[in-house]
LUMKOL-324330 format. One record per residue (C-alpha): residue in one letter; x, y, z. Coordinates in nm, 2 decimals, decimal comma, padded with zeros to 4 digits, m for minus. Each point is the difference from the previous one (the first is absolute). Example, Ala and Ser with C-alpha at 12.3 -4.5 7.8 and 13.67 -1.06 7.14 Angstrom:
BEGIN
A|01,23|m00,45|00,78
S|00,14|00,34|m00,07
This chain:
BEGIN
M|00,58|m04,52|02,63
F|m00,05|00,25|00,28
P|m00,21|00,31|m00,05
H|00,21|00,31|m00,04
N|m00,23|00,23|00,19
R|00,06|m00,16|00,34
S|00,02|00,23|00,29
S|00,27|m00,02|00,26
V|m00,25|m00,02|00,28
P|m00,16|m00,35|00,04
P|m00,38|m00,02|00,04
P|m00,13|m00,02|00,35
A|00,00|m00,36|00,12
T|m00,31|m00,16|00,14
P|00,05|m00,20|00,32
A|m00,10|m00,33|m00,17
A|00,24|00,05|m00,29
S|00,30|00,10|00,20
S|m00,02|m00,30|00,24
Q|m00,03|m00,27|m00,27
P|00,23|m00,05|m00,30
L|m00,13|00,05|m00,35
K|m00,15|m00,33|m00,14
F|m00,11|m00,08|m00,35
T|m00,25|m00,26|m00,07
F|00,07|m00,28|m00,25
P|m00,21|00,14|m00,29
E|00,16|00,35|00,05
T|00,35|m00,16|m00,02
L|m00,09|m00,19|m00,31
D|m00,14|00,32|m00,16
R|00,32|00,18|00,08
I|00,21|m00,28|m00,14
K|m00,22|m00,01|m00,31
E|00,04|00,38|m00,06
E|00,38|m00,02|00,04
F|00,02|m00,29|m00,23
Q|m00,21|00,18|m00,27
F|00,22|00,31|00,05
L|00,31|m00,21|m00,05
Q|m00,15|m00,17|m00,31
A|m00,08|00,34|m00,15
Q|00,35|00,12|00,07
Y|00,15|m00,32|m00,15
H|m00,22|00,04|m00,31
S|00,11|00,36|m00,05
L|00,36|m00,09|00,04
K|m00,03|m00,30|m00,23
M|m00,16|00,23|m00,27
E|00,28|00,25|00,04
C|00,26|m00,27|m00,03
E|m00,16|m00,13|m00,32
K|m00,01|00,35|m00,14
L|00,37|00,05|00,08
A|00,08|m00,34|m00,16
S|m00,18|00,10|m00,32
E|00,17|00,34|m00,01
K|00,34|m00,18|00,05
T|m00,09|m00,23|m00,30
E|m00,09|00,30|m00,21
M|00,32|00,18|00,09
Q|00,21|m00,31|m00,09
R|m00,18|m00,02|m00,33
H|00,08|00,36|m00,07
Y|00,36|m00,05|00,10
V|00,03|m00,29|m00,24
M|m00,16|00,20|m00,28
Y|00,23|00,30|00,05
Y|00,30|m00,23|00,02
E|m00,09|m00,16|m00,33
M|m00,05|00,34|m00,16
S|00,33|00,12|00,13
Y|00,18|m00,31|m00,12
G|m00,16|00,03|m00,34
L|00,09|00,37|m00,03
N|00,36|m00,07|00,11
L|00,02|m00,28|m00,26
E|m00,14|00,23|m00,27
M|00,24|00,28|00,08
H|00,29|m00,25|m00,01
K|m00,11|m00,11|m00,35
Q|m00,04|00,35|m00,12
F|00,35|00,09|00,13
C|00,15|m00,30|m00,17
F|m00,17|00,09|m00,32
F|00,12|00,36|00,03
I|00,36|m00,12|00,06
A|m00,01|m00,23|m00,30
K|m00,15|00,27|m00,22
E|00,27|00,25|00,11
T|00,28|m00,25|m00,05
C|m00,13|m00,06|m00,36
F|m00,01|00,38|m00,06
V|00,36|00,04|00,13
H|00,12|m00,29|m00,22
R|m00,17|00,15|m00,31
G|00,15|00,34|00,08
I|00,35|m00,14|00,04
D|m00,05|m00,19|m00,34
F|m00,12|00,31|m00,16
M|00,28|00,21|00,14
V|00,26|m00,25|m00,11
T|m00,14|m00,03|m00,36
G|m00,08|00,37|m00,01
W|00,35|00,11|00,09
A|00,15|m00,24|m00,25
C|m00,20|00,18|m00,27
F|00,16|00,33|00,09
D|00,35|m00,15|m00,01
G|m00,01|m00,03|m00,37
G|m00,25|m00,28|m00,05
D|00,21|m00,28|00,15
R|m00,22|m00,23|00,20
V|00,12|m00,12|00,33
S|m00,12|m00,35|00,10
V|m00,10|m00,04|00,35
């Protein structure tokens, strides 16, 4: 708004300018108001665009979050199914082993079968 290269010493005042206050004409005031309004409009537009960009990024991040959540849930479910299958398979092997051991030891005891 103000120039950055202002010197600390004010310019020499003319006798006419120092005795009267600074007055703007009506067209000059309108021009200044128009310039400020255009500046504010440009600032509003840039802020609006930034807000829309952030909103679209937010939507994209939410979409990614849902996608990763679904993948994680699916992976967890698949691991649970695999674990249950593994437990069932191991249980079956253990039962077969016990059956084999019972019938196998019965064969070594003279051929007598032991019913389980």
